[in-house]
ZADOMAR-650641 format. One record per residue (C-alpha): residue number from 1; residue in three letters; y, x, z. Coordinates in steps of 0.1 Angstrom, whole numbers. Example, Ala and Ser with C-alpha at 12.3 -4.5 7.8 and 13.67 -1.06 7.14 Angstrom:
residues 2
+-----+-----+-------+-------+-------+
:   i :  aa :    c2 :    c1 :    c3 :
+-----+-----+-------+-------+-------+
:   1 : ala :   -45 :   123 :    78 :
:   2 : ser :   -11 :   137 :    71 :
+-----+-----+-------+-------+-------+
end
This chain:
residues 254
+-----+-----+-------+-------+-------+
:   i :  aa :    c2 :    c1 :    c3 :
+-----+-----+-------+-------+-------+
:   1 : met :   845 :   899 :  1085 :
:   2 : lys :   841 :   889 :  1049 :
:   3 : arg :   867 :   860 :  1051 :
:   4 : ile :   889 :   891 :  1068 :
:   5 : val :   887 :   914 :  1040 :
:   6 : ala :   891 :   880 :  1012 :
:   7 : ala :   923 :   870 :  1028 :
:   8 : leu :   940 :   907 :  1028 :
:   9 : phe :   930 :   916 :  1000 :
:  10 : ser :   938 :   884 :   978 :
:  11 : val :   971 :   884 :   950 :
:  12 : leu :   986 :   862 :   964 :
:  13 : leu :   997 :   846 :   996 :
:  14 : leu :   978 :   824 :  1024 :
:  15 : gly :   993 :   802 :  1048 :
:  16 : ala :  1021 :   801 :  1023 :
:  17 : asn :  1035 :   771 :  1045 :
:  18 : ala :  1041 :   793 :  1073 :
:  19 : ser :  1081 :   802 :  1085 :
:  20 : thr :  1095 :   834 :  1079 :
:  21 : gln :  1124 :   858 :  1095 :
:  22 : cys :  1148 :   850 :  1065 :
:  23 : ser :  1149 :   818 :  1040 :
:  24 : ser :  1151 :   842 :  1009 :
:  25 : pro :  1138 :   875 :  1021 :
:  26 : leu :  1137 :   908 :  1000 :
:  27 : ser :  1122 :   937 :  1003 :
:  28 : arg :  1131 :   969 :   999 :
:  29 : phe :  1108 :   994 :   978 :
:  30 : his :  1099 :  1027 :   971 :
:  31 : gly :  1075 :  1039 :   946 :
:  32 : glu :  1069 :  1074 :   928 :
:  33 : asp :  1041 :  1078 :   899 :
:  34 : ala :  1034 :  1119 :   894 :
:  35 : tyr :  1009 :  1132 :   872 :
:  36 : thr :   995 :  1170 :   871 :
:  37 : ile :   971 :  1182 :   845 :
:  38 : asp :   959 :  1210 :   846 :
:  39 : gly :   978 :  1221 :   878 :
:  40 : arg :  1012 :  1215 :   863 :
:  41 : asn :  1034 :  1185 :   867 :
:  42 : val :  1040 :  1169 :   831 :
:  43 : met :  1057 :  1138 :   843 :
:  44 : thr :  1071 :  1119 :   873 :
:  45 : val :  1085 :  1086 :   876 :
:  46 : leu :  1105 :  1077 :   907 :
:  47 : tyr :  1113 :  1034 :   917 :
:  48 : asp :  1139 :  1020 :   937 :
:  49 : gly :  1150 :   984 :   943 :
:  50 : thr :  1145 :   952 :   958 :
:  51 : gln :  1121 :   917 :   954 :
:  52 : ser :  1120 :   881 :   966 :
:  53 : leu :  1093 :   855 :   968 :
:  54 : arg :  1096 :   821 :   965 :
:  55 : val :  1069 :   798 :   973 :
:  56 : ser :  1074 :   759 :   958 :
:  57 : pro :  1049 :   729 :   949 :
:  58 : asp :  1041 :   726 :   906 :
:  59 : gly :  1022 :   691 :   906 :
:  60 : gly :   990 :   698 :   928 :
:  61 : asp :   998 :   736 :   929 :
:  62 : leu :  1015 :   762 :   945 :
:  63 : arg :  1039 :   782 :   921 :
:  64 : phe :  1046 :   822 :   932 :
:  65 : glu :  1077 :   837 :   915 :
:  66 : asn :  1083 :   873 :   921 :
:  67 : val :  1113 :   883 :   914 :
:  68 : ile :  1120 :   925 :   912 :
:  69 : his :  1154 :   944 :   903 :
:  70 : tyr :  1152 :   980 :   907 :
:  71 : thr :  1158 :  1012 :   891 :
:  72 : lys :  1132 :  1033 :   871 :
:  73 : gln :  1137 :  1068 :   865 :
:  74 : leu :  1118 :  1095 :   853 :
:  75 : gly :  1139 :  1131 :   847 :
:  76 : ser :  1175 :  1127 :   840 :
:  77 : his :  1169 :  1090 :   825 :
:  78 : val :  1177 :  1061 :   850 :
:  79 : his :  1172 :  1024 :   838 :
:  80 : lys :  1179 :   995 :   853 :
:  81 : lys :  1150 :   966 :   850 :
:  82 : thr :  1143 :   930 :   862 :
:  83 : ala :  1113 :   913 :   862 :
:  84 : arg :  1093 :   884 :   868 :
:  85 : val :  1059 :   874 :   877 :
:  86 : val :  1051 :   842 :   880 :
:  87 : arg :  1016 :   826 :   897 :
:  88 : leu :   998 :   794 :   901 :
:  89 : leu :   977 :   789 :   931 :
:  90 : thr :   955 :   757 :   932 :
:  91 : pro :   952 :   742 :   970 :
:  92 : asp :   921 :   755 :   977 :
:  93 : leu :   935 :   790 :   977 :
:  94 : arg :   905 :   796 :   951 :
:  95 : glu :   915 :   797 :   915 :
:  96 : ile :   946 :   815 :   905 :
:  97 : arg :   968 :   817 :   870 :
:  98 : thr :   994 :   834 :   858 :
:  99 : ser :  1015 :   824 :   835 :
: 100 : leu :  1043 :   846 :   830 :
: 101 : asn :  1039 :   886 :   841 :
: 102 : gln :  1066 :   907 :   831 :
: 103 : asp :  1059 :   937 :   856 :
: 104 : glu :  1044 :   966 :   834 :
: 105 : asp :  1053 :   991 :   863 :
: 106 : ser :  1030 :   974 :   885 :
: 107 : leu :  1057 :   971 :   914 :
: 108 : ser :  1048 :   930 :   922 :
: 109 : leu :  1041 :   920 :   956 :
: 110 : leu :  1020 :   899 :   948 :
: 111 : asp :   990 :   928 :   932 :
: 112 : gln :   996 :   958 :   956 :
: 113 : pro :   964 :   960 :   981 :
: 114 : phe :   972 :   936 :  1008 :
: 115 : ala :   984 :   902 :  1004 :
: 116 : ala :  1017 :   890 :  1008 :
: 117 : arg :  1006 :   866 :  1038 :
: 118 : ile :   974 :   859 :  1059 :
: 119 : asp :   971 :   827 :  1077 :
: 120 : ala :   966 :   822 :  1114 :
: 121 : lys :   928 :   822 :  1119 :
: 122 : thr :   928 :   855 :  1097 :
: 123 : leu :   958 :   872 :  1116 :
: 124 : ala :   940 :   862 :  1153 :
: 125 : ala :   909 :   882 :  1139 :
: 126 : leu :   926 :   912 :  1129 :
: 127 : ala :   944 :   912 :  1161 :
: 128 : gly :   907 :   911 :  1176 :
: 129 : leu :   888 :   942 :  1154 :
: 130 : gln :   873 :   965 :  1179 :
: 131 : gln :   859 :   988 :  1154 :
: 132 : ala :   861 :   994 :  1114 :
: 133 : ile :   844 :   972 :  1095 :
: 134 : pro :   831 :   981 :  1056 :
: 135 : phe :   844 :   962 :  1029 :
: 136 : thr :   844 :   961 :   986 :
: 137 : ala :   873 :   951 :   967 :
: 138 : ser :   885 :   956 :   927 :
: 139 : ser :   902 :   988 :   917 :
: 140 : pro :   937 :   982 :   909 :
: 141 : leu :   933 :  1003 :   881 :
: 142 : gly :   904 :   993 :   855 :
: 143 : gly :   891 :   969 :   881 :
: 144 : ala :   857 :   992 :   893 :
: 145 : pro :   845 :   980 :   924 :
: 146 : leu :   858 :  1005 :   955 :
: 147 : his :   842 :  1004 :   990 :
: 148 : gly :   859 :  1013 :  1026 :
: 149 : thr :   864 :  1009 :  1056 :
: 150 : leu :   893 :   986 :  1069 :
: 151 : arg :   908 :   992 :  1111 :
: 152 : ser :   933 :   981 :  1133 :
: 153 : ala :   958 :  1009 :  1133 :
: 154 : gly :   979 :   996 :  1165 :
: 155 : met :  1016 :   982 :  1162 :
: 156 : pro :  1042 :  1007 :  1161 :
: 157 : lys :  1068 :  1000 :  1193 :
: 158 : arg :  1097 :   992 :  1177 :
: 159 : ala :  1073 :   960 :  1160 :
: 160 : pro :  1076 :   923 :  1172 :
: 161 : ala :  1050 :   909 :  1193 :
: 162 : gly :  1024 :   889 :  1182 :
: 163 : gly :  1020 :   904 :  1145 :
: 164 : val :   990 :   931 :  1136 :
: 165 : arg :   985 :   966 :  1122 :
: 166 : val :   960 :   977 :  1098 :
: 167 : ala :   945 :  1004 :  1079 :
: 168 : phe :   920 :  1010 :  1049 :
: 169 : thr :   905 :  1036 :  1031 :
: 170 : ala :   883 :  1030 :  1004 :
: 171 : ser :   870 :  1051 :   966 :
: 172 : gly :   855 :  1046 :   937 :
: 173 : pro :   848 :  1056 :   903 :
: 174 : met :   881 :  1051 :   873 :
: 175 : arg :   871 :  1048 :   838 :
: 176 : gly :   898 :  1038 :   812 :
: 177 : pro :   930 :  1042 :   803 :
: 178 : leu :   963 :  1052 :   822 :
: 179 : pro :   997 :  1036 :   830 :
: 180 : glu :  1029 :  1058 :   811 :
: 181 : leu :  1000 :  1071 :   788 :
: 182 : pro :   987 :  1047 :   763 :
: 183 : thr :   966 :  1074 :   745 :
: 184 : ala :   950 :  1089 :   772 :
: 185 : ser :   914 :  1075 :   790 :
: 186 : ile :   901 :  1098 :   820 :
: 187 : asp :   869 :  1097 :   835 :
: 188 : gly :   870 :  1104 :   873 :
: 189 : arg :   874 :  1091 :   910 :
: 190 : ile :   903 :  1067 :   922 :
: 191 : ser :   909 :  1069 :   962 :
: 192 : leu :   933 :  1045 :   982 :
: 193 : val :   949 :  1046 :  1015 :
: 194 : gly :   973 :  1023 :  1030 :
: 195 : thr :   986 :  1002 :  1060 :
: 196 : ala :  1004 :   972 :  1064 :
: 197 : glu :  1021 :   954 :  1094 :
: 198 : tyr :  1021 :   917 :  1096 :
: 199 : asp :  1046 :   895 :  1120 :
: 200 : ala :  1035 :   868 :  1141 :
: 201 : thr :  1036 :   841 :  1115 :
: 202 : gly :  1013 :   861 :  1087 :
: 203 : ala :  1039 :   879 :  1070 :
: 204 : leu :  1036 :   909 :  1057 :
: 205 : val :  1069 :   931 :  1072 :
: 206 : arg :  1056 :   964 :  1060 :
: 207 : leu :  1036 :   982 :  1038 :
: 208 : arg :  1024 :  1019 :  1023 :
: 209 : ser :   996 :  1025 :  1000 :
: 210 : arg :   986 :  1058 :   982 :
: 211 : leu :   964 :  1059 :   952 :
: 212 : gln :   952 :  1092 :   942 :
: 213 : ile :   933 :  1101 :   908 :
: 214 : his :   906 :  1132 :   900 :
: 215 : gly :   893 :  1134 :   871 :
: 216 : val :   892 :  1147 :   834 :
: 217 : leu :   914 :  1132 :   804 :
: 218 : ala :   910 :  1125 :   770 :
: 219 : ala :   937 :  1123 :   747 :
: 220 : ser :   957 :  1131 :   715 :
: 221 : gly :   957 :  1170 :   713 :
: 222 : gln :   949 :  1174 :   749 :
: 223 : ser :   921 :  1175 :   775 :
: 224 : gly :   917 :  1190 :   808 :
: 225 : pro :   915 :  1186 :   846 :
: 226 : ile :   945 :  1153 :   859 :
: 227 : glu :   953 :  1144 :   893 :
: 228 : ile :   978 :  1113 :   894 :
: 229 : leu :   996 :  1100 :   925 :
: 230 : phe :  1013 :  1066 :   931 :
: 231 : val :  1026 :  1058 :   964 :
: 232 : arg :  1045 :  1023 :   971 :
: 233 : arg :  1063 :  1017 :  1002 :
: 234 : phe :  1079 :   981 :  1011 :
: 235 : ala :  1098 :   975 :  1044 :
: 236 : pro :  1120 :   943 :  1049 :
: 237 : asp :  1155 :   937 :  1035 :
: 238 : cys :  1170 :   903 :  1048 :
: 239 : ser :  1200 :   916 :  1038 :
: 240 : pro :  1223 :   901 :  1005 :
: 241 : ala :  1243 :   937 :  1006 :
: 242 : ala :  1213 :   956 :   997 :
: 243 : thr :  1214 :   971 :   962 :
: 244 : pro :  1187 :   994 :   943 :
: 245 : ala :  1195 :  1031 :   938 :
: 246 : ala :  1176 :  1059 :   928 :
: 247 : ser :  1162 :  1086 :   945 :
: 248 : pro :  1134 :  1108 :   950 :
: 249 : val :  1108 :  1099 :   971 :
: 250 : pro :  1085 :  1115 :   996 :
: 251 : thr :  1048 :  1105 :  1003 :
: 252 : pro :  1040 :  1088 :  1025 :
: 253 : ser :  1013 :  1095 :  1055 :
: 254 : pro :   997 :  1060 :  1063 :
+-----+-----+-------+-------+-------+
end
């Protein structure tokens, strides 16, 4: 069971030589970051775009290059942005080195709660899950340990045969600085809820995650109770005609 958790919550691919349905797959994604202080919404940031992920040999390592094209909307201001994340993984899949990280908005497929690909053994183990299993993983904000459970969620009827769908819930402490609020720090708790679908090759084809923080804010000139919601949704898109567009993002229900 520990091996399942390690494979799922790796930030890089496992079984990278497995084939996918698209030679150069694009993933459509949507995101929403909402900040509420003293019961009042003070900022909402919307994201919309596509990502591509390429894997290639680099000496004795594997090179993962994630290219992100998206729009970022804050109020009436809309910005078109491009980011790249490049990481190297040793052949034994243990050591990870980041050679480039331009992902200031934490949108990369390589940084989501679930791995972008899992190997055949992990896929089979997930398909055979009969009950929820406990796990511990590092928080995406601050690195504090999150404790929760992982379970099989059952594949929807539209999904291809041979895949799996998993869900998890986790929570833990949150202390430290906040994205978009560099002069602020928070002391509170973080909760994470998500579902992920993998196809028969072990490729991640759909992901929904919701990270919520409740705590007390300390910042220059203001303080008080704060609630922050980070939503990320990924879905497959192999069409080269897909283009980013900014639009409101509903909160998913994993």
